[in-house]
N, C-alpha and C positions, 0 to 999 in steps of 0.2 A: 517615313517608314518607322523611325524610332518611336513616334507617337502611337502608331498602330500597335507596335510591339508592346509598349507600356500599357495601353488600353486592354490588349488581349491578356497580358499577365494579371492585371488588376481584376478583370472579369473572371479569369480562371481561378484566382485566389478566392474571390467572393463565392463562386460556385462551390469550390472545395469546402469552404467553411460552412456553406449552407447545405452540404450533403451532395452536391453535384446533381446532374440530370438523372432522373430515375431512381434516386436514393432518398430515403427519408431524411429530413433535415436533422442535423445534430443539435443537441441542446447547447447551452452555454459552455464555452470551452474554459478549461482551467488556465490560469496564468502561465503555468509551465509549458503549455502547448504553444505559446507564442513568445516564450522567453528562454534565454540560455543562461540566465542569472543563477549562479551556483546556490545562493540561498533559497531561491524559489524552487529550484530543482530538488534540493534536499527536502524541503517541506512537502513537495508533491510525492516523492517516493516514500517518505515517512507516512504520509496520509494513506497511500495505497497499502503499505505494510500493516498499519493499524486496522484498516478496513478488512484486509484479508484475515487477520487474526480473529477479528470479531465474527466474520462470516463463517469461516471454517469451524470455529469453536461452537457457534450456534448449531451448525449441522451435527457436530459431534454429540451435543446434548440430545439430539433427536435419534442418533444412530448407534451410539456406543452404549454397551451395558457394563463396561469396565469402570469400577468406582474410581480408580486412580486417574484414568483418562478423563472421565467426566469432571473430576475435581480440578484437574489442570485446565480443562476447557472453560470451566466457570471462572477460574482465576484469570485466564487470558481475556475473557469477555470484559471482566471488571477492569483489569489493568489497562487494556488497550482502548476501552471506551473513555477512561479518564485521560489517557495520553492523547487520544484524538481530540477530545474536548479542549484540552490545553493548546494543542496545535492549531485548531480552528480559531481560537481566540487570538493567538499570536499572528496567524495569517491575516485575520480581519484587521488587526492593528496596522499591518503592513500594506493593506489594500490588495492582498493576494487572494485569488480565488483558487481553492484546491479542488481536486477531483472528488467525486462522490461515489466512486466505485474502485475496486481493485483493478490492477492492470490485466490485460488480456491473458498473459501467461498464468497469472494467479487465478483468474476465473476458469481457465482450463483445468488447473489443479483441482479447483472446487468441483467442477463437473465430473472429473475422474473420481474424486472422493465420494460423490453422491451415488456412484454406481456400486460401491463396495459395501460390505457388511461384515459384522463379526470381527475376528482377529485380523482379517485382511484390511478392514477399515481402520482399526486401531494402529496397525503397522504403518499404513500410508499417512494417517494423521500425524504420527510421530515423525515420519520422514519430512512431511511438509513443515512441521514446526521446527525441526532441527535446521533444515535448509533455510527456511525463512528467517529464523533468528540469527543464523550465521551471516546471511547476506545483510541483514539490518545492522548487525554489529559492525561489519566491515564498512557499510555506508557511513555510519556514525563516525567511526575512526577516521575515515577519509575526509569527511566533511569537516571534522574538527581541525584538520591540518590546512584546509583551503578556504573555509568559510570566512565571511567578512562581517556578518551582522551579529553584533554582540548578543542580542536577545535570542536569536536562532541558535547561536553557539551555546548559550546557556541551556536552552531546551535540550540540545543534543547531549551536553554534558550531564544533565539530569537524567536523561533516558538511558545512557550507556550502561550504568550498573544494573538497571532493571532488565535491560535486554540480555545482558550477560547472564543474569540469574535465570531468566526464562529459558535461555539456551541450555543451561545445565539441568534445569527441571525437565525440559523436553527430552534431553538425552537419557534421563532416568526413567522415562516412560517405558512400559512393557512393549515388546515387539522388536523387529529388525534384529 
């Protein structure tokens, strides 16, 4: 009986990873999807944050006509592209595969942003930026108290002042 249960669990897990019956197979999973390691989880969430900043800021360059908002978006694309590049290099050194897209909640925010225009878009972009940078700053602070990997901790320490500065810049954007 125990052998049947183990076989059933193994098969169920395999099907779930493959997308299950009637579902499209999922692509390669990130290391964080199969690990509870604090260092890996931090890198995964940092990757999602960087990708969100890049994606929403690219949308902003398409939709906003406000010069201050557009300048901030350009800065976010440049800063988070560089931060993400460094994070990917660090993860590769550690044998960690990171996600290649923002989290579901972040994609929903993007979808909402994409429906807006004008001042409503700018106000929502500001809200997304402020909230996102607050959460990322909290994540970094928390990770720096519990992280165990010296190189990942150094990355977090390097990013903390930049994220804090981005938060203040986002708060200064017009709107809300």
